[in-house]
N, C-alpha and C positions, 0 to 999 in steps of 0.2 A: 354503670353501663359497660357493656363489653367492648373491647377494642378489636377492631377488625384490621387486618393487614391487606393493603392493596398490593398484590404481587406484581402486577404490571408496572405500577408506579415505582416500586422498589427496584425492578429490573432496569427501568429507564434511569433512575437515580444512580445505579451502579455503572451504567454504560456511559454516562456523561463524562466522568474523568478519564475513562479508558479511551473514548473517542477523541478527547482533547489531547491526550498524550500521544495517540497514534497520529493525529494531524501534525503536532509539533515535530514528531520524529520524521514525518515525510518532508516537512518544510526544511528541516535541518539537514536532510540527506542530500539535498541538491547542492552540487559543488558551486563554489563562488567563482566568478570569472576574474582572472588575474592577468596582468601583463597584456593589456589590449593594445594593439598597434593601430591607433586612430588613423594615421596617415594611410595605411594600407586599406582600411575600410573606406575612406574617402575616395581613394584611387579606384577601388572596385565599383563604387557608385558612379564615378565619372565615366568609366568604361561602358557601363550599362546605358548611360544617358546618350552616348554617341551612336 
């Protein structure tokens, strides 16, 4: 029997790892929040409530 190649499926199979790598790169590109002043945030909410 002859073997046929499904080109669309091959393309999708190639794109899966590329898309996953792109997604991970986007997620890792976001900076982490450091040194949060919790008291200042609470005070700002208290001002808005009044």
